[in-house]
PDB file with SEQRES, HELIX, SHEET and CRYST1 records, atoms N, CA, C and O in Angstrom:
SEQRES   1 A   66  MET ASN LYS SER ALA SER LYS SER ILE ASN CYS PRO THR          
SEQRES   2 A   66  CYS GLN ARG LEU VAL GLN TRP SER GLU GLU ASN GLU PHE          
SEQRES   3 A   66  ARG PRO PHE CYS SER GLN ARG CYS GLN LEU ILE ASP PHE          
SEQRES   4 A   66  GLY GLU TRP ALA THR GLU LYS HIS SER ILE ALA GLY GLU          
SEQRES   5 A   66  PRO PHE TYR PRO VAL ASP LYS ASP ASP GLU GLU PRO LEU          
SEQRES   6 A   66  GLN                                                          
HELIX    1 AA1 GLN A   32  ALA A   43  1                                  12    
SHEET    1 AA1 2 LYS A   7  ASN A  10  0                                        
SHEET    2 AA1 2 LEU A  17  TRP A  20 -1                                        
CRYST1    1.000    1.000    1.000  90.00  90.00  90.00 P 1           1          
ATOM      1  N   MET A   1     -11.496  21.418   9.064  1.00  0.00           N  
ATOM      2  CA  MET A   1     -11.262  21.547   7.630  1.00  0.00           C  
ATOM      3  C   MET A   1     -12.601  21.710   6.923  1.00  0.00           C  
ATOM      4  O   MET A   1     -13.585  21.072   7.296  1.00  0.00           O  
ATOM      5  N   ASN A   2     -12.638  22.526   5.947  1.00  0.00           N  
ATOM      6  CA  ASN A   2     -13.840  22.785   5.187  1.00  0.00           C  
ATOM      7  C   ASN A   2     -14.181  21.571   4.322  1.00  0.00           C  
ATOM      8  O   ASN A   2     -13.347  21.103   3.547  1.00  0.00           O  
ATOM      9  N   LYS A   3     -15.416  21.061   4.456  1.00  0.00           N  
ATOM     10  CA  LYS A   3     -15.806  19.863   3.701  1.00  0.00           C  
ATOM     11  C   LYS A   3     -15.849  20.109   2.198  1.00  0.00           C  
ATOM     12  O   LYS A   3     -15.643  19.179   1.419  1.00  0.00           O  
ATOM     13  N   SER A   4     -16.116  21.352   1.772  1.00  0.00           N  
ATOM     14  CA  SER A   4     -16.206  21.618   0.343  1.00  0.00           C  
ATOM     15  C   SER A   4     -14.827  21.667  -0.322  1.00  0.00           C  
ATOM     16  O   SER A   4     -14.717  21.488  -1.535  1.00  0.00           O  
ATOM     17  N   ALA A   5     -13.784  21.908   0.463  1.00  0.00           N  
ATOM     18  CA  ALA A   5     -12.431  21.924  -0.101  1.00  0.00           C  
ATOM     19  C   ALA A   5     -11.900  20.507  -0.150  1.00  0.00           C  
ATOM     20  O   ALA A   5     -11.728  19.863   0.885  1.00  0.00           O  
ATOM     21  N   SER A   6     -11.641  20.025  -1.345  1.00  0.00           N  
ATOM     22  CA  SER A   6     -11.098  18.676  -1.471  1.00  0.00           C  
ATOM     23  C   SER A   6      -9.734  18.754  -2.141  1.00  0.00           C  
ATOM     24  O   SER A   6      -9.446  19.672  -2.909  1.00  0.00           O  
ATOM     25  N   LYS A   7      -8.935  17.803  -1.840  1.00  0.00           N  
ATOM     26  CA  LYS A   7      -7.578  17.752  -2.358  1.00  0.00           C  
ATOM     27  C   LYS A   7      -7.571  17.057  -3.719  1.00  0.00           C  
ATOM     28  O   LYS A   7      -8.332  16.117  -3.944  1.00  0.00           O  
ATOM     29  N   SER A   8      -6.725  17.514  -4.608  1.00  0.00           N  
ATOM     30  CA  SER A   8      -6.558  16.878  -5.916  1.00  0.00           C  
ATOM     31  C   SER A   8      -5.231  16.123  -5.915  1.00  0.00           C  
ATOM     32  O   SER A   8      -4.210  16.629  -5.451  1.00  0.00           O  
ATOM     33  N   ILE A   9      -5.269  14.919  -6.438  1.00  0.00           N  
ATOM     34  CA  ILE A   9      -4.068  14.088  -6.550  1.00  0.00           C  
ATOM     35  C   ILE A   9      -4.018  13.491  -7.949  1.00  0.00           C  
ATOM     36  O   ILE A   9      -5.004  13.541  -8.685  1.00  0.00           O  
ATOM     37  N   ASN A  10      -2.885  12.932  -8.312  1.00  0.00           N  
ATOM     38  CA  ASN A  10      -2.763  12.230  -9.587  1.00  0.00           C  
ATOM     39  C   ASN A  10      -3.045  10.754  -9.375  1.00  0.00           C  
ATOM     40  O   ASN A  10      -2.580  10.158  -8.404  1.00  0.00           O  
ATOM     41  N   CYS A  11      -3.805  10.169 -10.283  1.00  0.00           N  
ATOM     42  CA  CYS A  11      -4.065   8.731 -10.257  1.00  0.00           C  
ATOM     43  C   CYS A  11      -2.714   8.013 -10.382  1.00  0.00           C  
ATOM     44  O   CYS A  11      -1.935   8.337 -11.278  1.00  0.00           O  
ATOM     45  N   PRO A  12      -2.419   7.045  -9.501  1.00  0.00           N  
ATOM     46  CA  PRO A  12      -1.142   6.341  -9.565  1.00  0.00           C  
ATOM     47  C   PRO A  12      -0.922   5.567 -10.873  1.00  0.00           C  
ATOM     48  O   PRO A  12       0.220   5.284 -11.236  1.00  0.00           O  
ATOM     49  N   THR A  13      -1.987   5.231 -11.568  1.00  0.00           N  
ATOM     50  CA  THR A  13      -1.867   4.435 -12.790  1.00  0.00           C  
ATOM     51  C   THR A  13      -1.739   5.294 -14.038  1.00  0.00           C  
ATOM     52  O   THR A  13      -0.806   5.111 -14.821  1.00  0.00           O  
ATOM     53  N   CYS A  14      -2.667   6.234 -14.236  1.00  0.00           N  
ATOM     54  CA  CYS A  14      -2.681   7.014 -15.484  1.00  0.00           C  
ATOM     55  C   CYS A  14      -2.285   8.471 -15.302  1.00  0.00           C  
ATOM     56  O   CYS A  14      -2.177   9.206 -16.284  1.00  0.00           O  
ATOM     57  N   GLN A  15      -2.069   8.896 -14.081  1.00  0.00           N  
ATOM     58  CA  GLN A  15      -1.664  10.262 -13.744  1.00  0.00           C  
ATOM     59  C   GLN A  15      -2.747  11.316 -13.977  1.00  0.00           C  
ATOM     60  O   GLN A  15      -2.447  12.509 -13.930  1.00  0.00           O  
ATOM     61  N   ARG A  16      -3.984  10.917 -14.224  1.00  0.00           N  
ATOM     62  CA  ARG A  16      -5.087  11.869 -14.381  1.00  0.00           C  
ATOM     63  C   ARG A  16      -5.344  12.537 -13.032  1.00  0.00           C  
ATOM     64  O   ARG A  16      -5.237  11.890 -11.990  1.00  0.00           O  
ATOM     65  N   LEU A  17      -5.682  13.825 -13.046  1.00  0.00           N  
ATOM     66  CA  LEU A  17      -5.987  14.547 -11.820  1.00  0.00           C  
ATOM     67  C   LEU A  17      -7.323  14.066 -11.261  1.00  0.00           C  
ATOM     68  O   LEU A  17      -8.325  14.031 -11.975  1.00  0.00           O  
ATOM     69  N   VAL A  18      -7.332  13.690  -9.964  1.00  0.00           N  
ATOM     70  CA  VAL A  18      -8.510  13.107  -9.324  1.00  0.00           C  
ATOM     71  C   VAL A  18      -8.791  13.854  -8.032  1.00  0.00           C  
ATOM     72  O   VAL A  18      -7.866  14.201  -7.297  1.00  0.00           O  
ATOM     73  N   GLN A  19     -10.070  14.104  -7.749  1.00  0.00           N  
ATOM     74  CA  GLN A  19     -10.453  14.704  -6.481  1.00  0.00           C  
ATOM     75  C   GLN A  19     -10.411  13.636  -5.392  1.00  0.00           C  
ATOM     76  O   GLN A  19     -10.988  12.560  -5.551  1.00  0.00           O  
ATOM     77  N   TRP A  20      -9.730  13.933  -4.287  1.00  0.00           N  
ATOM     78  CA  TRP A  20      -9.684  13.023  -3.137  1.00  0.00           C  
ATOM     79  C   TRP A  20     -10.895  13.349  -2.285  1.00  0.00           C  
ATOM     80  O   TRP A  20     -10.865  14.282  -1.482  1.00  0.00           O  
ATOM     81  N   SER A  21     -11.961  12.580  -2.457  1.00  0.00           N  
ATOM     82  CA  SER A  21     -13.188  12.824  -1.702  1.00  0.00           C  
ATOM     83  C   SER A  21     -13.914  11.506  -1.489  1.00  0.00           C  
ATOM     84  O   SER A  21     -13.630  10.509  -2.153  1.00  0.00           O  
ATOM     85  N   GLU A  22     -14.839  11.515  -0.571  1.00  0.00           N  
ATOM     86  CA  GLU A  22     -15.611  10.302  -0.270  1.00  0.00           C  
ATOM     87  C   GLU A  22     -16.462   9.862  -1.446  1.00  0.00           C  
ATOM     88  O   GLU A  22     -16.819   8.688  -1.544  1.00  0.00           O  
ATOM     89  N   GLU A  23     -16.794  10.785  -2.344  1.00  0.00           N  
ATOM     90  CA  GLU A  23     -17.600  10.440  -3.518  1.00  0.00           C  
ATOM     91  C   GLU A  23     -16.831   9.564  -4.501  1.00  0.00           C  
ATOM     92  O   GLU A  23     -17.438   8.828  -5.278  1.00  0.00           O  
ATOM     93  N   ASN A  24     -15.506   9.636  -4.474  1.00  0.00           N  
ATOM     94  CA  ASN A  24     -14.682   8.824  -5.378  1.00  0.00           C  
ATOM     95  C   ASN A  24     -14.423   7.474  -4.716  1.00  0.00           C  
ATOM     96  O   ASN A  24     -13.516   7.344  -3.894  1.00  0.00           O  
ATOM     97  N   GLU A  25     -15.215   6.479  -5.073  1.00  0.00           N  
ATOM     98  CA  GLU A  25     -15.092   5.166  -4.444  1.00  0.00           C  
ATOM     99  C   GLU A  25     -13.808   4.434  -4.818  1.00  0.00           C  
ATOM    100  O   GLU A  25     -13.460   3.449  -4.166  1.00  0.00           O  
ATOM    101  N   PHE A  26     -13.099   4.881  -5.841  1.00  0.00           N  
ATOM    102  CA  PHE A  26     -11.888   4.202  -6.291  1.00  0.00           C  
ATOM    103  C   PHE A  26     -10.612   4.923  -5.851  1.00  0.00           C  
ATOM    104  O   PHE A  26      -9.518   4.544  -6.270  1.00  0.00           O  
ATOM    105  N   ARG A  27     -10.736   5.952  -5.015  1.00  0.00           N  
ATOM    106  CA  ARG A  27      -9.551   6.725  -4.628  1.00  0.00           C  
ATOM    107  C   ARG A  27      -8.476   5.836  -4.054  1.00  0.00           C  
ATOM    108  O   ARG A  27      -8.820   4.919  -3.309  1.00  0.00           O  
ATOM    109  N   PRO A  28      -7.246   6.022  -4.329  1.00  0.00           N  
ATOM    110  CA  PRO A  28      -6.629   7.151  -5.018  1.00  0.00           C  
ATOM    111  C   PRO A  28      -6.661   7.039  -6.542  1.00  0.00           C  
ATOM    112  O   PRO A  28      -6.038   7.850  -7.229  1.00  0.00           O  
ATOM    113  N   PHE A  29      -7.364   6.065  -7.073  1.00  0.00           N  
ATOM    114  CA  PHE A  29      -7.423   5.870  -8.519  1.00  0.00           C  
ATOM    115  C   PHE A  29      -8.580   6.666  -9.105  1.00  0.00           C  
ATOM    116  O   PHE A  29      -9.505   7.047  -8.388  1.00  0.00           O  
ATOM    117  N   CYS A  30      -8.525   6.917 -10.415  1.00  0.00           N  
ATOM    118  CA  CYS A  30      -9.588   7.676 -11.064  1.00  0.00           C  
ATOM    119  C   CYS A  30     -10.772   6.782 -11.453  1.00  0.00           C  
ATOM    120  O   CYS A  30     -11.886   7.271 -11.642  1.00  0.00           O  
ATOM    121  N   SER A  31     -10.526   5.473 -11.572  1.00  0.00           N  
ATOM    122  CA  SER A  31     -11.586   4.573 -12.026  1.00  0.00           C  
ATOM    123  C   SER A  31     -11.298   3.144 -11.564  1.00  0.00           C  
ATOM    124  O   SER A  31     -10.211   2.834 -11.076  1.00  0.00           O  
ATOM    125  N   GLN A  32     -12.293   2.296 -11.733  1.00  0.00           N  
ATOM    126  CA  GLN A  32     -12.109   0.887 -11.398  1.00  0.00           C  
ATOM    127  C   GLN A  32     -11.058   0.263 -12.320  1.00  0.00           C  
ATOM    128  O   GLN A  32     -10.299  -0.608 -11.896  1.00  0.00           O  
ATOM    129  N   ARG A  33     -11.014   0.699 -13.560  1.00  0.00           N  
ATOM    130  CA  ARG A  33     -10.022   0.178 -14.513  1.00  0.00           C  
ATOM    131  C   ARG A  33      -8.607   0.399 -13.994  1.00  0.00           C  
ATOM    132  O   ARG A  33      -7.801  -0.532 -13.966  1.00  0.00           O  
ATOM    133  N   CYS A  34      -8.302   1.628 -13.584  1.00  0.00           N  
ATOM    134  CA  CYS A  34      -6.959   1.920 -13.064  1.00  0.00           C  
ATOM    135  C   CYS A  34      -6.689   1.152 -11.772  1.00  0.00           C  
ATOM    136  O   CYS A  34      -5.563   0.713 -11.534  1.00  0.00           O  
ATOM    137  N   GLN A  35      -7.701   0.990 -10.951  1.00  0.00           N  
ATOM    138  CA  GLN A  35      -7.554   0.227  -9.713  1.00  0.00           C  
ATOM    139  C   GLN A  35      -7.203  -1.237 -10.022  1.00  0.00           C  
ATOM    140  O   GLN A  35      -6.335  -1.817  -9.369  1.00  0.00           O  
ATOM    141  N   LEU A  36      -7.870  -1.826 -11.006  1.00  0.00           N  
ATOM    142  CA  LEU A  36      -7.614  -3.218 -11.378  1.00  0.00           C  
ATOM    143  C   LEU A  36      -6.261  -3.394 -12.065  1.00  0.00           C  
ATOM    144  O   LEU A  36      -5.604  -4.419 -11.889  1.00  0.00           O  
ATOM    145  N   ILE A  37      -5.847  -2.403 -12.841  1.00  0.00           N  
ATOM    146  CA  ILE A  37      -4.517  -2.461 -13.453  1.00  0.00           C  
ATOM    147  C   ILE A  37      -3.455  -2.514 -12.361  1.00  0.00           C  
ATOM    148  O   ILE A  37      -2.530  -3.324 -12.428  1.00  0.00           O  
ATOM    149  N   ASP A  38      -3.589  -1.647 -11.351  1.00  0.00           N  
ATOM    150  CA  ASP A  38      -2.633  -1.619 -10.246  1.00  0.00           C  
ATOM    151  C   ASP A  38      -2.648  -2.939  -9.479  1.00  0.00           C  
ATOM    152  O   ASP A  38      -1.591  -3.472  -9.141  1.00  0.00           O  
ATOM    153  N   PHE A  39      -3.839  -3.467  -9.205  1.00  0.00           N  
ATOM    154  CA  PHE A  39      -3.952  -4.749  -8.507  1.00  0.00           C  
ATOM    155  C   PHE A  39      -3.251  -5.852  -9.289  1.00  0.00           C  
ATOM    156  O   PHE A  39      -2.556  -6.683  -8.705  1.00  0.00           O  
ATOM    157  N   GLY A  40      -3.431  -5.862 -10.605  1.00  0.00           N  
ATOM    158  CA  GLY A  40      -2.786  -6.866 -11.450  1.00  0.00           C  
ATOM    159  C   GLY A  40      -1.271  -6.766 -11.410  1.00  0.00           C  
ATOM    160  O   GLY A  40      -0.576  -7.781 -11.449  1.00  0.00           O  
ATOM    161  N   GLU A  41      -0.754  -5.536 -11.333  1.00  0.00           N  
ATOM    162  CA  GLU A  41       0.695  -5.370 -11.256  1.00  0.00           C  
ATOM    163  C   GLU A  41       1.252  -5.897  -9.937  1.00  0.00           C  
ATOM    164  O   GLU A  41       2.348  -6.457  -9.907  1.00  0.00           O  
ATOM    165  N   TRP A  42       0.510  -5.724  -8.855  1.00  0.00           N  
ATOM    166  CA  TRP A  42       0.939  -6.303  -7.569  1.00  0.00           C  
ATOM    167  C   TRP A  42       0.825  -7.830  -7.614  1.00  0.00           C  
ATOM    168  O   TRP A  42       1.706  -8.536  -7.121  1.00  0.00           O  
ATOM    169  N   ALA A  43      -0.261  -8.338  -8.208  1.00  0.00           N  
ATOM    170  CA  ALA A  43      -0.491  -9.786  -8.242  1.00  0.00           C  
ATOM    171  C   ALA A  43       0.560 -10.513  -9.080  1.00  0.00           C  
ATOM    172  O   ALA A  43       0.920 -11.649  -8.772  1.00  0.00           O  
ATOM    173  N   THR A  44       1.048  -9.872 -10.127  1.00  0.00           N  
ATOM    174  CA  THR A  44       2.071 -10.492 -10.975  1.00  0.00           C  
ATOM    175  C   THR A  44       3.484 -10.131 -10.529  1.00  0.00           C  
ATOM    176  O   THR A  44       4.463 -10.445 -11.205  1.00  0.00           O  
ATOM    177  N   GLU A  45       3.570  -9.475  -9.397  1.00  0.00           N  
ATOM    178  CA  GLU A  45       4.833  -9.090  -8.761  1.00  0.00           C  
ATOM    179  C   GLU A  45       5.655  -8.104  -9.580  1.00  0.00           C  
ATOM    180  O   GLU A  45       6.880  -8.080  -9.467  1.00  0.00           O  
ATOM    181  N   LYS A  46       4.993  -7.283 -10.410  1.00  0.00           N  
ATOM    182  CA  LYS A  46       5.686  -6.176 -11.060  1.00  0.00           C  
ATOM    183  C   LYS A  46       6.005  -5.104 -10.018  1.00  0.00           C  
ATOM    184  O   LYS A  46       6.977  -4.362 -10.155  1.00  0.00           O  
ATOM    185  N   HIS A  47       5.175  -5.033  -8.976  1.00  0.00           N  
ATOM    186  CA  HIS A  47       5.424  -4.168  -7.822  1.00  0.00           C  
ATOM    187  C   HIS A  47       5.777  -5.075  -6.656  1.00  0.00           C  
ATOM    188  O   HIS A  47       5.232  -6.171  -6.529  1.00  0.00           O  
ATOM    189  N   SER A  48       6.682  -4.622  -5.811  1.00  0.00           N  
ATOM    190  CA  SER A  48       7.000  -5.373  -4.596  1.00  0.00           C  
ATOM    191  C   SER A  48       7.561  -4.425  -3.556  1.00  0.00           C  
ATOM    192  O   SER A  48       7.989  -3.316  -3.878  1.00  0.00           O  
ATOM    193  N   ILE A  49       7.556  -4.857  -2.329  1.00  0.00           N  
ATOM    194  CA  ILE A  49       8.113  -4.086  -1.231  1.00  0.00           C  
ATOM    195  C   ILE A  49       9.507  -4.618  -0.960  1.00  0.00           C  
ATOM    196  O   ILE A  49       9.701  -5.820  -0.779  1.00  0.00           O  
ATOM    197  N   ALA A  50      10.476  -3.715  -0.934  1.00  0.00           N  
ATOM    198  CA  ALA A  50      11.879  -4.113  -0.745  1.00  0.00           C  
ATOM    199  C   ALA A  50      12.078  -4.757   0.618  1.00  0.00           C  
ATOM    200  O   ALA A  50      11.437  -4.373   1.596  1.00  0.00           O  
ATOM    201  N   GLY A  51      12.951  -5.719   0.674  1.00  0.00           N  
ATOM    202  CA  GLY A  51      13.286  -6.370   1.932  1.00  0.00           C  
ATOM    203  C   GLY A  51      13.445  -7.862   1.741  1.00  0.00           C  
ATOM    204  O   GLY A  51      13.220  -8.400   0.657  1.00  0.00           O  
ATOM    205  N   GLU A  52      13.834  -8.511   2.809  1.00  0.00           N  
ATOM    206  CA  GLU A  52      13.998  -9.960   2.785  1.00  0.00           C  
ATOM    207  C   GLU A  52      12.627 -10.641   2.741  1.00  0.00           C  
ATOM    208  O   GLU A  52      11.696 -10.178   3.400  1.00  0.00           O  
ATOM    209  N   PRO A  53      12.484 -11.723   1.983  1.00  0.00           N  
ATOM    210  CA  PRO A  53      11.217 -12.445   1.977  1.00  0.00           C  
ATOM    211  C   PRO A  53      10.917 -13.017   3.363  1.00  0.00           C  
ATOM    212  O   PRO A  53      11.824 -13.416   4.093  1.00  0.00           O  
ATOM    213  N   PHE A  54       9.651 -13.048   3.706  1.00  0.00           N  
ATOM    214  CA  PHE A  54       9.225 -13.583   4.994  1.00  0.00           C  
ATOM    215  C   PHE A  54       8.375 -14.809   4.738  1.00  0.00           C  
ATOM    216  O   PHE A  54       7.365 -14.746   4.037  1.00  0.00           O  
ATOM    217  N   TYR A  55       8.789 -15.916   5.309  1.00  0.00           N  
ATOM    218  CA  TYR A  55       8.028 -17.151   5.195  1.00  0.00           C  
ATOM    219  C   TYR A  55       7.604 -17.570   6.594  1.00  0.00           C  
ATOM    220  O   TYR A  55       8.456 -17.885   7.425  1.00  0.00           O  
ATOM    221  N   PRO A  56       6.299 -17.579   6.873  1.00  0.00           N  
ATOM    222  CA  PRO A  56       5.848 -17.987   8.202  1.00  0.00           C  
ATOM    223  C   PRO A  56       6.251 -19.433   8.505  1.00  0.00           C  
ATOM    224  O   PRO A  56       6.370 -20.256   7.598  1.00  0.00           O  
ATOM    225  N   VAL A  57       6.457 -19.726   9.775  1.00  0.00           N  
ATOM    226  CA  VAL A  57       6.863 -21.056  10.206  1.00  0.00           C  
ATOM    227  C   VAL A  57       5.679 -21.739  10.874  1.00  0.00           C  
ATOM    228  O   VAL A  57       5.003 -21.155  11.721  1.00  0.00           O  
ATOM    229  N   ASP A  58       5.439 -22.989  10.476  1.00  0.00           N  
ATOM    230  CA  ASP A  58       4.411 -23.798  11.121  1.00  0.00           C  
ATOM    231  C   ASP A  58       4.954 -24.212  12.486  1.00  0.00           C  
ATOM    232  O   ASP A  58       6.006 -24.846  12.562  1.00  0.00           O  
ATOM    233  N   LYS A  59       4.269 -23.871  13.539  1.00  0.00           N  
ATOM    234  CA  LYS A  59       4.779 -24.110  14.892  1.00  0.00           C  
ATOM    235  C   LYS A  59       4.901 -25.599  15.231  1.00  0.00           C  
ATOM    236  O   LYS A  59       5.663 -25.956  16.129  1.00  0.00           O  
ATOM    237  N   ASP A  60       4.175 -26.467  14.540  1.00  0.00           N  
ATOM    238  CA  ASP A  60       4.230 -27.892  14.839  1.00  0.00           C  
ATOM    239  C   ASP A  60       5.530 -28.535  14.361  1.00  0.00           C  
ATOM    240  O   ASP A  60       6.136 -29.320  15.090  1.00  0.00           O  
ATOM    241  N   ASP A  61       5.963 -28.207  13.135  1.00  0.00           N  
ATOM    242  CA  ASP A  61       7.149 -28.891  12.622  1.00  0.00           C  
ATOM    243  C   ASP A  61       8.292 -27.931  12.277  1.00  0.00           C  
ATOM    244  O   ASP A  61       9.302 -28.360  11.718  1.00  0.00           O  
ATOM    245  N   GLU A  62       8.151 -26.646  12.598  1.00  0.00           N  
ATOM    246  CA  GLU A  62       9.208 -25.641  12.419  1.00  0.00           C  
ATOM    247  C   GLU A  62       9.745 -25.554  10.997  1.00  0.00           C  
ATOM    248  O   GLU A  62      10.901 -25.171  10.814  1.00  0.00           O  
ATOM    249  N   GLU A  63       8.960 -25.891   9.990  1.00  0.00           N  
ATOM    250  CA  GLU A  63       9.369 -25.739   8.599  1.00  0.00           C  
ATOM    251  C   GLU A  63       8.679 -24.529   8.007  1.00  0.00           C  
ATOM    252  O   GLU A  63       7.512 -24.276   8.307  1.00  0.00           O  
ATOM    253  N   PRO A  64       9.391 -23.760   7.153  1.00  0.00           N  
ATOM    254  CA  PRO A  64       8.767 -22.604   6.526  1.00  0.00           C  
ATOM    255  C   PRO A  64       7.584 -23.030   5.641  1.00  0.00           C  
ATOM    256  O   PRO A  64       7.659 -24.030   4.928  1.00  0.00           O  
ATOM    257  N   LEU A  65       6.510 -22.266   5.700  1.00  0.00           N  
ATOM    258  CA  LEU A  65       5.351 -22.516   4.857  1.00  0.00           C  
ATOM    259  C   LEU A  65       5.505 -21.702   3.578  1.00  0.00           C  
ATOM    260  O   LEU A  65       5.740 -20.495   3.639  1.00  0.00           O  
ATOM    261  N   GLN A  66       5.375 -22.349   2.420  1.00  0.00           N  
ATOM    262  CA  GLN A  66       5.460 -21.632   1.146  1.00  0.00           C  
ATOM    263  C   GLN A  66       4.374 -22.070   0.233  1.00  0.00           C  
ATOM    264  O   GLN A  66       4.278 -21.579  -0.892  1.00  0.00           O  
TER     265      GLN A  66                                                      
END                                                                             
């Protein structure tokens, strides 16, 4: 693949067109601001992955850890 040809994508947060390249340290985001907004949405559980919750079990007493 030609190194000078880079792919353009939309920032997941603000939808701004962003070059997908090694020079963009915040990819797939356009900026640190958009990256932190997305992180905050995951941290406050506005985003989640569908499925049953998984609670690891402590092998000593077989109780779910929460």
